[in-house]
C-alpha positions in Angstrom: -24.5 7.5 -34.6 -25.5 8.7 -30.9 -24.5 11.7 -29.1 -23.3 9.5 -25.8 -20.7 7.0 -24.9 -19.8 6.1 -28.4 -18.7 9.2 -29.4 -16.7 10.4 -26.8 -14.4 7.3 -27.4 -13.6 8.9 -30.5 -11.8 11.8 -28.5 -8.0 11.6 -28.8 -6.7 14.5 -29.8 -5.9 17.3 -27.4 -6.9 21.0 -28.5 -5.4 23.1 -25.0 -1.9 22.8 -24.2 -0.2 24.1 -21.1 0.0 28.4 -21.0 3.2 29.8 -20.5 2.0 32.6 -18.9 -1.0 31.6 -16.7 0.7 27.6 -16.5 -2.9 26.5 -16.9 -4.1 23.7 -19.7 -5.8 26.6 -21.7 -3.4 27.2 -24.2 -5.4 26.5 -27.4 -2.8 25.0 -30.1 -4.8 26.4 -33.6 -5.6 29.2 -32.4 -2.3 30.1 -30.8 -4.3 32.0 -27.7 -4.7 31.2 -24.2 -8.8 30.5 -23.4 -7.7 32.0 -19.6 -5.0 34.6 -19.5 -5.6 35.7 -23.6 -1.4 35.5 -24.0 -0.2 36.0 -26.3 -2.3 39.0 -25.7 -0.4 42.2 -23.2 -3.6 42.5 -21.3 -4.3 39.8 -19.0 -8.2 38.6 -19.8 -10.3 39.3 -17.3 -14.3 40.9 -17.2 -16.3 42.2 -14.8 -19.4 39.3 -15.2 -17.1 36.7 -13.9 -16.1 37.7 -10.3 -15.3 34.4 -8.9 -12.4 34.0 -11.9 -10.8 37.6 -11.2 -10.9 36.6 -7.2 -8.6 33.6 -8.1 -6.1 35.2 -9.6 -6.2 38.7 -7.9 -3.6 40.3 -5.8 -2.4 38.3 -3.1 -3.0 34.4 -4.0 0.4 33.8 -5.2 3.9 34.4 -3.3 3.8 38.4 -3.6 7.5 38.1 -3.5 7.8 42.1 -3.8 4.8 43.1 -1.8 5.7 41.1 1.3 9.0 42.8 1.1 6.9 46.6 0.8 5.2 46.0 3.5 8.1 45.5 5.4 9.4 48.7 4.9 6.4 50.4 5.1 6.4 48.8 8.9 9.9 50.9 9.1 9.0 54.4 7.2 10.8 53.2 4.1 14.2 54.3 5.6 16.8 53.9 3.5 20.7 54.4 4.0 21.3 53.8 7.4 23.3 51.2 9.3 21.6 49.1 12.1 23.5 50.1 15.3 25.7 47.1 17.1 24.3 45.9 19.6 26.8 45.3 22.3 26.4 41.7 24.4 27.8 42.1 27.9 30.8 39.3 28.8 29.5 36.1 29.8 30.1 34.9 33.4 32.9 32.4 33.7 31.2 28.7 34.9 32.9 26.8 37.6 33.7 23.8 37.4 33.2 20.8 40.1 
């Protein structure tokens, strides 16, 4: 039996499926753990020996739904409980029809 082409034809079972936390195809079906994020462990899997992997999923690579709001509030001094003043528009000049 060779190690190459003929062996590759026998590979038709999936060891990993989609992870519900990180979304990658990294969740090992038999081990019941994700090889990328470590799910179901509470802490996200990350190691200092893989700087690139940390960079790929660090803060600022997603939508940042909460942080974008915090940045906007920071620019306005985290004001709360105030209502914006109403802007009074000048009345429009009447147009003359010919």
